[in-house]
N, C-alpha and C positions, 0 to 999 in steps of 0.2 A: 739604614738599609741601603745596599748598593743599588745604583740605578740600572734597571734592565729595560730594554726597549719594549717589552711585552708584558710589563708589570706596572701597576700604579704604585703610588707611595705607600699603600697599605699592603703591598705584596699580592694583589689580586691581578688576575690575567686582564690584559687590554690589548686592543688592536693598535699597533704601532702607528704613530702619526708620520705619514709620508709627504705631507703638504709642502715641506720645505725642500724636497728632492726635485731635481730637474726631470721634466718629461723628455724621454728619449725613446728611440726605437729599440726594443729589446727582443732578442731572440734566444732561444735555447734548444739544445738537442740532448736527448737522453737515450740511452740504450740498455737493454737487458736481453735475457735469454731464458727459454724454457726447454729443459733437457728431457728427453723421453726415449722410449725404446724405438727401434727401427720400424716395427710393425705399426706403432702409433703414428710415427711421422709420416710413413708411406700412406696410411689410411686417411690422414688429414690432406695430404697433397693429392691424393686420387679422389677425394670427396666421398670416401666410404666410411663415414661415421653415422651413428644413429641420430645425432642431433643436427646434421646438415653441414653447411659450408662454414667450417670452423674459423677460417681465416677472415671471412668477410664479416662475421659476427664479432670477432675479436677487434677487427679494425674499427668497427662502428662503436664498440664499447669503449675503446681507448680514446677515440675523438670525443665521445660524450664525457668521459672522465676529465679530459683536459678542460673542457668547458664548465665543469661543476666542481672543480678542485676546492674552491673557497667554502662549499657546502660540507666538505668532509674533513678538511685540515683546519682547525679552529683559528689559527692566527695568520692564515692567508687572506690577503685582500682579494675582493671580487674585482677582477680586471677585465678589460675588453680583450677578447681574443680576435686577433686579425687574421690569423691563419694556423692551420694545423695540418701536418702531413705525417703519415705513418707508413712504415715499411715492415712487413712480416716476411722474412726470408728463410725458407727451409734450408737447413744445413745438414746434409747426410753425412759429411765427414765427422762432424761433432755431435751428431744426433740431437739437434735442437731446432728451435725456430728463434732466429735473432730479430729482435723487435727494435726499431728506431722510431722515435717520435720527435719531430721538429714543430715549434710553434713560435709565434711572434705576437707582440703587443706594442702599443705606444702609450707609455705612461711613466709613473714614478716608482714602480717596483717591478722586479724581474718575473720571469715566467718559468723558472727552473722547477718549482714544485709542480707545476701543471704538467710539464713533460714527464717528470718522474711518476706522477699519478697515471698518466696515459699508458706508459710502458707497464706499470704494475697491473693496471685494470686489464689490459690486453692479455697479459700472461695468465692472470687469474680466470679470464674467460676462456682461454684455450684449456686450461687445467679443468675447469668445470665441464666443458663440452666433451672431454675424452677421459675423464677420471674413471669411468667404468671399464676403459680398455687398459689403462696404465696406472697402477697405484704407486709407482715410484717416480713420477715425475719431479723434477727439481726447478724451481724458479730461482734465478740468481743473477749476479753481476749487474744489478740495476744501478746506473750511475749517470751523472750529467757528464757529457763530453765536450760541450761547448756552450758558452753564454756570451752574449754581446750586449752592449749598451750600459747605461748607468755609470755610477762613480768608478767602479773597478775596471771598466772598459772591457775589452775582448779577452776571454779566458778560454783556452782550449786544453782539455784534459786527456785526450785520446789520441 
């Protein structure tokens, strides 16, 4: 059987051993967007939705998601989160809310999954809070745009 990092010699899932990796400061940034109608975007920005302050709730949900990624994604290590920041920017030209999540850790494994999970959860929270207003929202373009630290060093994708 070929050697996979997340499988044992019997082909069963396992958490990868990172004990030999160097501890470094690791940071990552992910972005994504949720597209919607102009009326829905305006209602969110003006605070005129039935469920309250959509952006504040989405920001809190995204930060919580970063902190709990290892509970949702089976092969993610539980890592110490040193910082999380989130930006939710309404974009009337493209009729969307652009979401950016940045986070850092000091350890043996990266923090890319955590920022991706934060973006996804913030977008899903926005969707949940205004789905009664807009059945055609689209969540998309979720991607890592920067990672630093670790063996591969600094990588910028955006």
